[in-house]
PyMOL commands that place a pseudoatom at each C-alpha (Angstrom):
pseudoatom trace, name=CA, resn=MET, resi=1, chain=A, elem=C, hetatm=0, pos=[11.390, -10.499, 43.932]
pseudoatom trace, name=CA, resn=ASN, resi=2, chain=A, elem=C, hetatm=0, pos=[14.480, -12.706, 44.810]
pseudoatom trace, name=CA, resn=THR, resi=3, chain=A, elem=C, hetatm=0, pos=[17.356, -10.035, 46.237]
pseudoatom trace, name=CA, resn=LEU, resi=4, chain=A, elem=C, hetatm=0, pos=[19.418, -13.150, 46.966]
pseudoatom trace, name=CA, resn=THR, resi=5, chain=A, elem=C, hetatm=0, pos=[20.037, -14.261, 43.039]
pseudoatom trace, name=CA, resn=HIS, resi=6, chain=A, elem=C, hetatm=0, pos=[20.288, -10.482, 41.658]
pseudoatom trace, name=CA, resn=ALA, resi=7, chain=A, elem=C, hetatm=0, pos=[22.905, -7.725, 41.274]
pseudoatom trace, name=CA, resn=PRO, resi=8, chain=A, elem=C, hetatm=0, pos=[24.617, -6.335, 43.129]
pseudoatom trace, name=CA, resn=LEU, resi=9, chain=A, elem=C, hetatm=0, pos=[24.040, -9.208, 45.865]
pseudoatom trace, name=CA, resn=ALA, resi=10, chain=A, elem=C, hetatm=0, pos=[24.853, -12.020, 43.655]
pseudoatom trace, name=CA, resn=GLY, resi=11, chain=A, elem=C, hetatm=0, pos=[28.113, -11.392, 42.349]
pseudoatom trace, name=CA, resn=LEU, resi=12, chain=A, elem=C, hetatm=0, pos=[28.757, -9.742, 45.838]
pseudoatom trace, name=CA, resn=LEU, resi=13, chain=A, elem=C, hetatm=0, pos=[28.212, -13.359, 47.460]
pseudoatom trace, name=CA, resn=GLU, resi=14, chain=A, elem=C, hetatm=0, pos=[29.858, -15.064, 44.595]
pseudoatom trace, name=CA, resn=ARG, resi=15, chain=A, elem=C, hetatm=0, pos=[33.136, -13.261, 45.319]
pseudoatom trace, name=CA, resn=LEU, resi=16, chain=A, elem=C, hetatm=0, pos=[33.029, -13.779, 49.368]
pseudoatom trace, name=CA, resn=PHE, resi=17, chain=A, elem=C, hetatm=0, pos=[32.568, -17.365, 49.020]
pseudoatom trace, name=CA, resn=ALA, resi=18, chain=A, elem=C, hetatm=0, pos=[35.094, -17.642, 46.715]
pseudoatom trace, name=CA, resn=ASP, resi=19, chain=A, elem=C, hetatm=0, pos=[37.464, -15.953, 48.642]
pseudoatom trace, name=CA, resn=ALA, resi=20, chain=A, elem=C, hetatm=0, pos=[36.357, -18.107, 51.737]
pseudoatom trace, name=CA, resn=ASP, resi=21, chain=A, elem=C, hetatm=0, pos=[37.086, -20.978, 49.899]
pseudoatom trace, name=CA, resn=ALA, resi=22, chain=A, elem=C, hetatm=0, pos=[40.842, -20.113, 49.076]
pseudoatom trace, name=CA, resn=SER, resi=23, chain=A, elem=C, hetatm=0, pos=[41.160, -18.722, 52.442]
pseudoatom trace, name=CA, resn=SER, resi=24, chain=A, elem=C, hetatm=0, pos=[43.728, -21.561, 54.886]
pseudoatom trace, name=CA, resn=PHE, resi=25, chain=A, elem=C, hetatm=0, pos=[43.593, -22.435, 58.737]
pseudoatom trace, name=CA, resn=ASP, resi=26, chain=A, elem=C, hetatm=0, pos=[47.237, -22.471, 58.178]
pseudoatom trace, name=CA, resn=ILE, resi=27, chain=A, elem=C, hetatm=0, pos=[48.049, -19.188, 59.681]
pseudoatom trace, name=CA, resn=PRO, resi=28, chain=A, elem=C, hetatm=0, pos=[50.440, -18.624, 62.553]
pseudoatom trace, name=CA, resn=ALA, resi=29, chain=A, elem=C, hetatm=0, pos=[48.231, -17.422, 65.591]
pseudoatom trace, name=CA, resn=LEU, resi=30, chain=A, elem=C, hetatm=0, pos=[46.621, -20.829, 64.668]
pseudoatom trace, name=CA, resn=ALA, resi=31, chain=A, elem=C, hetatm=0, pos=[49.473, -22.879, 64.293]
pseudoatom trace, name=CA, resn=GLU, resi=32, chain=A, elem=C, hetatm=0, pos=[50.893, -21.495, 67.972]
pseudoatom trace, name=CA, resn=LEU, resi=33, chain=A, elem=C, hetatm=0, pos=[48.270, -23.799, 69.575]
pseudoatom trace, name=CA, resn=THR, resi=34, chain=A, elem=C, hetatm=0, pos=[48.195, -27.764, 70.092]
pseudoatom trace, name=CA, resn=ALA, resi=35, chain=A, elem=C, hetatm=0, pos=[45.342, -29.977, 69.057]
pseudoatom trace, name=CA, resn=ALA, resi=36, chain=A, elem=C, hetatm=0, pos=[44.258, -30.198, 72.725]
pseudoatom trace, name=CA, resn=ASP, resi=37, chain=A, elem=C, hetatm=0, pos=[44.634, -26.178, 73.270]
pseudoatom trace, name=CA, resn=ARG, resi=38, chain=A, elem=C, hetatm=0, pos=[41.958, -26.040, 70.273]
pseudoatom trace, name=CA, resn=GLU, resi=39, chain=A, elem=C, hetatm=0, pos=[39.794, -28.138, 71.506]
pseudoatom trace, name=CA, resn=ARG, resi=40, chain=A, elem=C, hetatm=0, pos=[39.765, -26.719, 75.020]
pseudoatom trace, name=CA, resn=LEU, resi=41, chain=A, elem=C, hetatm=0, pos=[39.443, -22.897, 73.887]
pseudoatom trace, name=CA, resn=MET, resi=42, chain=A, elem=C, hetatm=0, pos=[36.649, -23.765, 71.169]
pseudoatom trace, name=CA, resn=HIS, resi=43, chain=A, elem=C, hetatm=0, pos=[34.769, -25.450, 74.012]
pseudoatom trace, name=CA, resn=SER, resi=44, chain=A, elem=C, hetatm=0, pos=[35.700, -23.025, 76.844]
pseudoatom trace, name=CA, resn=ARG, resi=45, chain=A, elem=C, hetatm=0, pos=[32.928, -20.298, 78.188]
pseudoatom trace, name=CA, resn=THR, resi=46, chain=A, elem=C, hetatm=0, pos=[35.754, -18.243, 79.214]
pseudoatom trace, name=CA, resn=GLU, resi=47, chain=A, elem=C, hetatm=0, pos=[38.491, -18.043, 76.961]
pseudoatom trace, name=CA, resn=TYR, resi=48, chain=A, elem=C, hetatm=0, pos=[36.560, -17.962, 73.666]
pseudoatom trace, name=CA, resn=ARG, resi=49, chain=A, elem=C, hetatm=0, pos=[37.656, -14.882, 72.765]
pseudoatom trace, name=CA, resn=ASP, resi=50, chain=A, elem=C, hetatm=0, pos=[41.503, -15.721, 72.533]
pseudoatom trace, name=CA, resn=TYR, resi=51, chain=A, elem=C, hetatm=0, pos=[40.176, -18.601, 69.995]
pseudoatom trace, name=CA, resn=TYR, resi=52, chain=A, elem=C, hetatm=0, pos=[38.117, -16.167, 67.789]
pseudoatom trace, name=CA, resn=GLY, resi=53, chain=A, elem=C, hetatm=0, pos=[40.506, -13.459, 68.041]
pseudoatom trace, name=CA, resn=ARG, resi=54, chain=A, elem=C, hetatm=0, pos=[43.266, -15.783, 66.417]
pseudoatom trace, name=CA, resn=MET, resi=55, chain=A, elem=C, hetatm=0, pos=[40.974, -15.931, 63.351]
pseudoatom trace, name=CA, resn=LYS, resi=56, chain=A, elem=C, hetatm=0, pos=[40.010, -12.494, 62.852]
pseudoatom trace, name=CA, resn=ASP, resi=57, chain=A, elem=C, hetatm=0, pos=[41.266, -12.542, 59.268]
pseudoatom trace, name=CA, resn=LEU, resi=58, chain=A, elem=C, hetatm=0, pos=[39.032, -15.746, 58.584]
pseudoatom trace, name=CA, resn=PRO, resi=59, chain=A, elem=C, hetatm=0, pos=[35.277, -15.342, 57.169]
pseudoatom trace, name=CA, resn=LEU, resi=60, chain=A, elem=C, hetatm=0, pos=[34.402, -18.374, 58.898]
pseudoatom trace, name=CA, resn=PRO, resi=61, chain=A, elem=C, hetatm=0, pos=[31.035, -18.198, 56.882]
pseudoatom trace, name=CA, resn=VAL, resi=62, chain=A, elem=C, hetatm=0, pos=[28.181, -20.930, 56.686]
pseudoatom trace, name=CA, resn=SER, resi=63, chain=A, elem=C, hetatm=0, pos=[28.222, -22.981, 53.484]
pseudoatom trace, name=CA, resn=ARG, resi=64, chain=A, elem=C, hetatm=0, pos=[26.187, -21.581, 50.143]
pseudoatom trace, name=CA, resn=GLU, resi=65, chain=A, elem=C, hetatm=0, pos=[23.850, -24.124, 50.993]
pseudoatom trace, name=CA, resn=THR, resi=66, chain=A, elem=C, hetatm=0, pos=[23.009, -23.203, 54.546]
pseudoatom trace, name=CA, resn=GLY, resi=67, chain=A, elem=C, hetatm=0, pos=[23.204, -19.344, 53.482]
pseudoatom trace, name=CA, resn=GLN, resi=68, chain=A, elem=C, hetatm=0, pos=[20.235, -20.320, 51.031]
pseudoatom trace, name=CA, resn=LEU, resi=69, chain=A, elem=C, hetatm=0, pos=[18.434, -22.167, 53.651]
pseudoatom trace, name=CA, resn=LEU, resi=70, chain=A, elem=C, hetatm=0, pos=[18.577, -19.195, 56.068]
pseudoatom trace, name=CA, resn=TYR, resi=71, chain=A, elem=C, hetatm=0, pos=[16.966, -17.012, 53.284]
pseudoatom trace, name=CA, resn=LEU, resi=72, chain=A, elem=C, hetatm=0, pos=[14.222, -19.937, 52.371]
pseudoatom trace, name=CA, resn=LEU, resi=73, chain=A, elem=C, hetatm=0, pos=[13.394, -20.198, 56.040]
pseudoatom trace, name=CA, resn=ALA, resi=74, chain=A, elem=C, hetatm=0, pos=[13.090, -16.509, 56.801]
pseudoatom trace, name=CA, resn=ARG, resi=75, chain=A, elem=C, hetatm=0, pos=[10.953, -16.010, 53.575]
pseudoatom trace, name=CA, resn=ALA, resi=76, chain=A, elem=C, hetatm=0, pos=[8.929, -18.748, 54.440]
pseudoatom trace, name=CA, resn=ILE, resi=77, chain=A, elem=C, hetatm=0, pos=[8.030, -17.780, 57.947]
pseudoatom trace, name=CA, resn=ARG, resi=78, chain=A, elem=C, hetatm=0, pos=[7.924, -14.095, 56.647]
pseudoatom trace, name=CA, resn=ALA, resi=79, chain=A, elem=C, hetatm=0, pos=[10.253, -12.825, 59.270]
pseudoatom trace, name=CA, resn=GLU, resi=80, chain=A, elem=C, hetatm=0, pos=[10.389, -9.474, 60.231]
pseudoatom trace, name=CA, resn=GLN, resi=81, chain=A, elem=C, hetatm=0, pos=[12.773, -9.663, 63.340]
pseudoatom trace, name=CA, resn=ILE, resi=82, chain=A, elem=C, hetatm=0, pos=[16.058, -11.573, 63.623]
pseudoatom trace, name=CA, resn=ILE, resi=83, chain=A, elem=C, hetatm=0, pos=[18.934, -11.814, 65.801]
pseudoatom trace, name=CA, resn=GLU, resi=84, chain=A, elem=C, hetatm=0, pos=[22.221, -13.520, 64.702]
pseudoatom trace, name=CA, resn=PHE, resi=85, chain=A, elem=C, hetatm=0, pos=[25.033, -14.327, 67.045]
pseudoatom trace, name=CA, resn=GLY, resi=86, chain=A, elem=C, hetatm=0, pos=[28.194, -14.189, 65.088]
pseudoatom trace, name=CA, resn=THR, resi=87, chain=A, elem=C, hetatm=0, pos=[28.384, -11.722, 62.052]
pseudoatom trace, name=CA, resn=SER, resi=88, chain=A, elem=C, hetatm=0, pos=[32.204, -12.254, 61.047]
pseudoatom trace, name=CA, resn=PHE, resi=89, chain=A, elem=C, hetatm=0, pos=[32.340, -10.960, 57.598]
pseudoatom trace, name=CA, resn=GLY, resi=90, chain=A, elem=C, hetatm=0, pos=[28.304, -10.582, 57.102]
pseudoatom trace, name=CA, resn=ILE, resi=91, chain=A, elem=C, hetatm=0, pos=[28.173, -13.341, 54.994]
pseudoatom trace, name=CA, resn=SER, resi=92, chain=A, elem=C, hetatm=0, pos=[25.023, -14.707, 56.871]
pseudoatom trace, name=CA, resn=THR, resi=93, chain=A, elem=C, hetatm=0, pos=[23.879, -11.612, 57.566]
pseudoatom trace, name=CA, resn=LEU, resi=94, chain=A, elem=C, hetatm=0, pos=[23.860, -11.042, 54.108]
pseudoatom trace, name=CA, resn=HIS, resi=95, chain=A, elem=C, hetatm=0, pos=[21.132, -14.095, 53.213]
pseudoatom trace, name=CA, resn=LEU, resi=96, chain=A, elem=C, hetatm=0, pos=[19.087, -13.126, 56.149]
pseudoatom trace, name=CA, resn=ALA, resi=97, chain=A, elem=C, hetatm=0, pos=[18.868, -9.231, 55.283]
pseudoatom trace, name=CA, resn=ALA, resi=98, chain=A, elem=C, hetatm=0, pos=[17.889, -10.247, 51.619]
pseudoatom trace, name=CA, resn=ALA, resi=99, chain=A, elem=C, hetatm=0, pos=[14.776, -12.231, 53.226]
pseudoatom trace, name=CA, resn=LEU, resi=100, chain=A, elem=C, hetatm=0, pos=[13.831, -9.419, 55.308]
pseudoatom trace, name=CA, resn=ARG, resi=101, chain=A, elem=C, hetatm=0, pos=[14.523, -7.226, 52.330]
pseudoatom trace, name=CA, resn=ASP, resi=102, chain=A, elem=C, hetatm=0, pos=[11.783, -9.344, 50.087]
pseudoatom trace, name=CA, resn=ASN, resi=103, chain=A, elem=C, hetatm=0, pos=[9.709, -10.001, 52.740]
pseudoatom trace, name=CA, resn=GLY, resi=104, chain=A, elem=C, hetatm=0, pos=[8.846, -6.084, 52.819]
pseudoatom trace, name=CA, resn=GLY, resi=105, chain=A, elem=C, hetatm=0, pos=[11.203, -5.097, 55.106]
pseudoatom trace, name=CA, resn=GLY, resi=106, chain=A, elem=C, hetatm=0, pos=[12.036, -5.649, 58.996]
pseudoatom trace, name=CA, resn=ARG, resi=107, chain=A, elem=C, hetatm=0, pos=[15.135, -6.099, 61.049]
pseudoatom trace, name=CA, resn=LEU, resi=108, chain=A, elem=C, hetatm=0, pos=[18.230, -7.614, 62.057]
pseudoatom trace, name=CA, resn=ILE, resi=109, chain=A, elem=C, hetatm=0, pos=[20.323, -7.293, 64.854]
pseudoatom trace, name=CA, resn=THR, resi=110, chain=A, elem=C, hetatm=0, pos=[23.737, -9.158, 64.773]
pseudoatom trace, name=CA, resn=THR, resi=111, chain=A, elem=C, hetatm=0, pos=[26.655, -8.851, 66.967]
pseudoatom trace, name=CA, resn=GLU, resi=112, chain=A, elem=C, hetatm=0, pos=[30.547, -9.457, 66.349]
pseudoatom trace, name=CA, resn=PHE, resi=113, chain=A, elem=C, hetatm=0, pos=[33.395, -8.744, 69.098]
pseudoatom trace, name=CA, resn=GLU, resi=114, chain=A, elem=C, hetatm=0, pos=[36.231, -8.540, 66.589]
pseudoatom trace, name=CA, resn=PRO, resi=115, chain=A, elem=C, hetatm=0, pos=[36.612, -4.823, 65.469]
pseudoatom trace, name=CA, resn=SER, resi=116, chain=A, elem=C, hetatm=0, pos=[37.952, -5.624, 62.033]
pseudoatom trace, name=CA, resn=LYS, resi=117, chain=A, elem=C, hetatm=0, pos=[35.160, -7.850, 61.377]
pseudoatom trace, name=CA, resn=VAL, resi=118, chain=A, elem=C, hetatm=0, pos=[32.642, -5.501, 62.425]
pseudoatom trace, name=CA, resn=ALA, resi=119, chain=A, elem=C, hetatm=0, pos=[34.095, -3.039, 59.632]
pseudoatom trace, name=CA, resn=ARG, resi=120, chain=A, elem=C, hetatm=0, pos=[34.175, -5.906, 57.189]
pseudoatom trace, name=CA, resn=ALA, resi=121, chain=A, elem=C, hetatm=0, pos=[30.883, -6.884, 57.454]
pseudoatom trace, name=CA, resn=ARG, resi=122, chain=A, elem=C, hetatm=0, pos=[29.163, -3.437, 57.478]
pseudoatom trace, name=CA, resn=ASP, resi=123, chain=A, elem=C, hetatm=0, pos=[31.137, -2.617, 54.040]
pseudoatom trace, name=CA, resn=HIS, resi=124, chain=A, elem=C, hetatm=0, pos=[29.569, -5.788, 52.577]
pseudoatom trace, name=CA, resn=LEU, resi=125, chain=A, elem=C, hetatm=0, pos=[26.099, -4.835, 53.725]
pseudoatom trace, name=CA, resn=ALA, resi=126, chain=A, elem=C, hetatm=0, pos=[26.451, -1.553, 52.383]
pseudoatom trace, name=CA, resn=ALA, resi=127, chain=A, elem=C, hetatm=0, pos=[27.934, -3.132, 48.587]
pseudoatom trace, name=CA, resn=GLY, resi=128, chain=A, elem=C, hetatm=0, pos=[24.862, -5.606, 48.680]
pseudoatom trace, name=CA, resn=LYS, resi=129, chain=A, elem=C, hetatm=0, pos=[22.574, -2.410, 49.616]
pseudoatom trace, name=CA, resn=LEU, resi=130, chain=A, elem=C, hetatm=0, pos=[21.338, -4.077, 52.844]
pseudoatom trace, name=CA, resn=LEU, resi=131, chain=A, elem=C, hetatm=0, pos=[23.058, -1.890, 55.616]
pseudoatom trace, name=CA, resn=ASP, resi=132, chain=A, elem=C, hetatm=0, pos=[19.630, -0.027, 56.265]
pseudoatom trace, name=CA, resn=LEU, resi=133, chain=A, elem=C, hetatm=0, pos=[17.981, -3.502, 57.611]
pseudoatom trace, name=CA, resn=VAL, resi=134, chain=A, elem=C, hetatm=0, pos=[20.695, -4.734, 59.643]
pseudoatom trace, name=CA, resn=GLU, resi=135, chain=A, elem=C, hetatm=0, pos=[21.861, -3.423, 63.375]
pseudoatom trace, name=CA, resn=ILE, resi=136, chain=A, elem=C, hetatm=0, pos=[25.735, -4.432, 63.870]
pseudoatom trace, name=CA, resn=ARG, resi=137, chain=A, elem=C, hetatm=0, pos=[26.329, -4.439, 67.457]
pseudoatom trace, name=CA, resn=GLU, resi=138, chain=A, elem=C, hetatm=0, pos=[30.171, -4.505, 68.680]
pseudoatom trace, name=CA, resn=GLY, resi=139, chain=A, elem=C, hetatm=0, pos=[31.160, -6.717, 71.723]
pseudoatom trace, name=CA, resn=ASP, resi=140, chain=A, elem=C, hetatm=0, pos=[30.578, -9.650, 73.281]
pseudoatom trace, name=CA, resn=ALA, resi=141, chain=A, elem=C, hetatm=0, pos=[27.113, -11.240, 72.316]
pseudoatom trace, name=CA, resn=LEU, resi=142, chain=A, elem=C, hetatm=0, pos=[26.943, -11.977, 76.269]
pseudoatom trace, name=CA, resn=GLN, resi=143, chain=A, elem=C, hetatm=0, pos=[26.598, -8.644, 77.143]
pseudoatom trace, name=CA, resn=THR, resi=144, chain=A, elem=C, hetatm=0, pos=[25.420, -6.854, 73.665]
pseudoatom trace, name=CA, resn=LEU, resi=145, chain=A, elem=C, hetatm=0, pos=[22.342, -9.518, 73.570]
pseudoatom trace, name=CA, resn=SER, resi=146, chain=A, elem=C, hetatm=0, pos=[21.138, -8.796, 76.777]
pseudoatom trace, name=CA, resn=ILE, resi=147, chain=A, elem=C, hetatm=0, pos=[19.516, -5.585, 76.493]
pseudoatom trace, name=CA, resn=ASP, resi=148, chain=A, elem=C, hetatm=0, pos=[17.188, -3.813, 73.819]
pseudoatom trace, name=CA, resn=LEU, resi=149, chain=A, elem=C, hetatm=0, pos=[15.550, -6.783, 71.813]
pseudoatom trace, name=CA, resn=PRO, resi=150, chain=A, elem=C, hetatm=0, pos=[12.241, -6.955, 69.894]
pseudoatom trace, name=CA, resn=GLU, resi=151, chain=A, elem=C, hetatm=0, pos=[9.191, -8.046, 71.859]
pseudoatom trace, name=CA, resn=ARG, resi=152, chain=A, elem=C, hetatm=0, pos=[8.788, -10.502, 68.927]
pseudoatom trace, name=CA, resn=ILE, resi=153, chain=A, elem=C, hetatm=0, pos=[11.690, -12.282, 67.706]
pseudoatom trace, name=CA, resn=ASP, resi=154, chain=A, elem=C, hetatm=0, pos=[10.929, -14.841, 64.283]
pseudoatom trace, name=CA, resn=LEU, resi=155, chain=A, elem=C, hetatm=0, pos=[14.192, -16.055, 64.028]
pseudoatom trace, name=CA, resn=LEU, resi=156, chain=A, elem=C, hetatm=0, pos=[17.655, -16.477, 65.510]
pseudoatom trace, name=CA, resn=LEU, resi=157, chain=A, elem=C, hetatm=0, pos=[20.770, -17.721, 64.052]
pseudoatom trace, name=CA, resn=LEU, resi=158, chain=A, elem=C, hetatm=0, pos=[23.911, -19.056, 66.442]
pseudoatom trace, name=CA, resn=ASP, resi=159, chain=A, elem=C, hetatm=0, pos=[27.014, -19.157, 64.396]
pseudoatom trace, name=CA, resn=GLY, resi=160, chain=A, elem=C, hetatm=0, pos=[29.420, -17.589, 66.978]
pseudoatom trace, name=CA, resn=ALA, resi=161, chain=A, elem=C, hetatm=0, pos=[31.438, -19.575, 69.856]
pseudoatom trace, name=CA, resn=LYS, resi=162, chain=A, elem=C, hetatm=0, pos=[30.276, -22.935, 70.329]
pseudoatom trace, name=CA, resn=ALA, resi=163, chain=A, elem=C, hetatm=0, pos=[30.321, -22.843, 73.786]
pseudoatom trace, name=CA, resn=LEU, resi=164, chain=A, elem=C, hetatm=0, pos=[28.017, -19.869, 74.240]
pseudoatom trace, name=CA, resn=TYR, resi=165, chain=A, elem=C, hetatm=0, pos=[25.042, -21.609, 72.190]
pseudoatom trace, name=CA, resn=PRO, resi=166, chain=A, elem=C, hetatm=0, pos=[22.747, -22.355, 75.427]
pseudoatom trace, name=CA, resn=ASP, resi=167, chain=A, elem=C, hetatm=0, pos=[23.744, -18.840, 77.036]
pseudoatom trace, name=CA, resn=ILE, resi=168, chain=A, elem=C, hetatm=0, pos=[22.908, -16.785, 73.866]
pseudoatom trace, name=CA, resn=LEU, resi=169, chain=A, elem=C, hetatm=0, pos=[19.865, -18.767, 73.655]
pseudoatom trace, name=CA, resn=ALA, resi=170, chain=A, elem=C, hetatm=0, pos=[18.727, -18.072, 77.301]
pseudoatom trace, name=CA, resn=ARG, resi=171, chain=A, elem=C, hetatm=0, pos=[18.955, -14.605, 76.592]
pseudoatom trace, name=CA, resn=VAL, resi=172, chain=A, elem=C, hetatm=0, pos=[16.851, -14.427, 73.770]
pseudoatom trace, name=CA, resn=GLU, resi=173, chain=A, elem=C, hetatm=0, pos=[14.377, -17.535, 74.275]
pseudoatom trace, name=CA, resn=SER, resi=174, chain=A, elem=C, hetatm=0, pos=[11.705, -15.060, 76.259]
pseudoatom trace, name=CA, resn=ARG, resi=175, chain=A, elem=C, hetatm=0, pos=[10.930, -13.173, 73.455]
pseudoatom trace, name=CA, resn=LEU, resi=176, chain=A, elem=C, hetatm=0, pos=[10.813, -16.166, 70.689]
pseudoatom trace, name=CA, resn=ARG, resi=177, chain=A, elem=C, hetatm=0, pos=[7.207, -16.403, 69.355]
pseudoatom trace, name=CA, resn=PRO, resi=178, chain=A, elem=C, hetatm=0, pos=[5.469, -19.573, 69.202]
pseudoatom trace, name=CA, resn=GLY, resi=179, chain=A, elem=C, hetatm=0, pos=[6.529, -20.975, 65.580]
pseudoatom trace, name=CA, resn=ALA, resi=180, chain=A, elem=C, hetatm=0, pos=[10.054, -18.900, 65.574]
pseudoatom trace, name=CA, resn=LEU, resi=181, chain=A, elem=C, hetatm=0, pos=[12.977, -20.765, 64.063]
pseudoatom trace, name=CA, resn=VAL, resi=182, chain=A, elem=C, hetatm=0, pos=[16.204, -21.755, 65.679]
pseudoatom trace, name=CA, resn=ILE, resi=183, chain=A, elem=C, hetatm=0, pos=[19.153, -22.411, 63.464]
pseudoatom trace, name=CA, resn=ALA, resi=184, chain=A, elem=C, hetatm=0, pos=[22.618, -23.513, 64.980]
pseudoatom trace, name=CA, resn=ASP, resi=185, chain=A, elem=C, hetatm=0, pos=[25.397, -23.832, 62.570]
pseudoatom trace, name=CA, resn=ASN, resi=186, chain=A, elem=C, hetatm=0, pos=[28.162, -26.727, 63.432]
pseudoatom trace, name=CA, resn=ALA, resi=187, chain=A, elem=C, hetatm=0, pos=[25.895, -27.357, 66.444]
pseudoatom trace, name=CA, resn=ASP, resi=188, chain=A, elem=C, hetatm=0, pos=[27.636, -30.533, 67.046]
pseudoatom trace, name=CA, resn=TYR, resi=189, chain=A, elem=C, hetatm=0, pos=[30.854, -28.693, 68.666]
pseudoatom trace, name=CA, resn=SER, resi=190, chain=A, elem=C, hetatm=0, pos=[28.110, -27.795, 71.458]
pseudoatom trace, name=CA, resn=PRO, resi=191, chain=A, elem=C, hetatm=0, pos=[26.654, -30.651, 73.168]
pseudoatom trace, name=CA, resn=ASP, resi=192, chain=A, elem=C, hetatm=0, pos=[25.054, -28.812, 75.991]
pseudoatom trace, name=CA, resn=TYR, resi=193, chain=A, elem=C, hetatm=0, pos=[22.688, -27.132, 73.466]
pseudoatom trace, name=CA, resn=LEU, resi=194, chain=A, elem=C, hetatm=0, pos=[21.882, -30.026, 71.666]
pseudoatom trace, name=CA, resn=ALA, resi=195, chain=A, elem=C, hetatm=0, pos=[21.086, -31.601, 74.661]
pseudoatom trace, name=CA, resn=TRP, resi=196, chain=A, elem=C, hetatm=0, pos=[18.422, -28.527, 75.510]
pseudoatom trace, name=CA, resn=ILE, resi=197, chain=A, elem=C, hetatm=0, pos=[17.371, -28.128, 72.413]
pseudoatom trace, name=CA, resn=ARG, resi=198, chain=A, elem=C, hetatm=0, pos=[16.264, -31.509, 71.655]
pseudoatom trace, name=CA, resn=GLU, resi=199, chain=A, elem=C, hetatm=0, pos=[14.660, -32.351, 75.168]
pseudoatom trace, name=CA, resn=PRO, resi=200, chain=A, elem=C, hetatm=0, pos=[11.148, -31.839, 74.234]
pseudoatom trace, name=CA, resn=ALA, resi=201, chain=A, elem=C, hetatm=0, pos=[10.192, -30.400, 77.526]
pseudoatom trace, name=CA, resn=ASN, resi=202, chain=A, elem=C, hetatm=0, pos=[11.796, -27.262, 77.153]
pseudoatom trace, name=CA, resn=GLY, resi=203, chain=A, elem=C, hetatm=0, pos=[9.601, -26.346, 73.947]
pseudoatom trace, name=CA, resn=TYR, resi=204, chain=A, elem=C, hetatm=0, pos=[11.029, -27.174, 71.301]
pseudoatom trace, name=CA, resn=LEU, resi=205, chain=A, elem=C, hetatm=0, pos=[10.949, -29.656, 67.901]
pseudoatom trace, name=CA, resn=SER, resi=206, chain=A, elem=C, hetatm=0, pos=[14.515, -30.170, 67.049]
pseudoatom trace, name=CA, resn=LEU, resi=207, chain=A, elem=C, hetatm=0, pos=[16.374, -32.038, 64.238]
pseudoatom trace, name=CA, resn=PRO, resi=208, chain=A, elem=C, hetatm=0, pos=[19.599, -32.153, 63.003]
pseudoatom trace, name=CA, resn=PHE, resi=209, chain=A, elem=C, hetatm=0, pos=[19.273, -30.740, 58.975]
pseudoatom trace, name=CA, resn=ALA, resi=210, chain=A, elem=C, hetatm=0, pos=[21.981, -31.666, 56.536]
pseudoatom trace, name=CA, resn=GLU, resi=211, chain=A, elem=C, hetatm=0, pos=[25.900, -32.185, 57.964]
pseudoatom trace, name=CA, resn=ASP, resi=212, chain=A, elem=C, hetatm=0, pos=[25.923, -29.098, 60.384]
pseudoatom trace, name=CA, resn=VAL, resi=213, chain=A, elem=C, hetatm=0, pos=[22.955, -27.634, 61.117]
pseudoatom trace, name=CA, resn=GLU, resi=214, chain=A, elem=C, hetatm=0, pos=[20.448, -28.013, 64.151]
pseudoatom trace, name=CA, resn=LEU, resi=215, chain=A, elem=C, hetatm=0, pos=[16.804, -26.474, 63.047]
pseudoatom trace, name=CA, resn=SER, resi=216, chain=A, elem=C, hetatm=0, pos=[14.536, -26.145, 66.106]
pseudoatom trace, name=CA, resn=LEU, resi=217, chain=A, elem=C, hetatm=0, pos=[10.881, -24.737, 65.925]
pseudoatom trace, name=CA, resn=ARG, resi=218, chain=A, elem=C, hetatm=0, pos=[10.019, -22.864, 69.418]
pseudoatom trace, name=CA, resn=LEU, resi=219, chain=A, elem=C, hetatm=0, pos=[6.593, -24.689, 70.539]
pseudoatom trace, name=CA, resn=GLY, resi=220, chain=A, elem=C, hetatm=0, pos=[4.002, -22.993, 72.442]
for i in range(1, 220): cmd.bond("trace and resi %d" % i, "trace and resi %d" % (i + 1))
show_as sticks, trace
zoom trace
């Protein structure tokens, strides 16, 4: 069975990706920022909520190919416990939850600080008949992913504020089982994360995959 390619999820994803393709970054909240301000906020570990809050009406999704990759990888390792940093409208969440469904069940914990995005993601998961597999934690991931995590995590997706990738990994790392996968979208925007994950002494085998994804395997 492939939940990803059948109703109701297939049509829902097609609509969400089409809406994302039609969305524009030319919004007043971003236009107020200079290029230097955007760069600073994107890489700030203290002002990221300002930057991403300005984009609360943008889906900021993974690509179609990355979504399919997430589903494939979660199926391949028979993931049962997944953590996602950065829910947004829930497009990547839908792909991962579909994999859990087809793996026979499990739990996906995802986190998002923007309330309006939490509401949209919950609606999309309900429409896709996948909400029962997902726990959406509303709030700053530095807090929401610091408590009540599964003992063994099979897959971690990093797709929130890029400057926080090292901090989120640090909170989850002790729970990653040997052979767990860590997928970081747009990882080039987090050089500190790449330096850590690519250092063999830190316990990962890691490589860039496609144009914007870093794929890492937890060793040992």
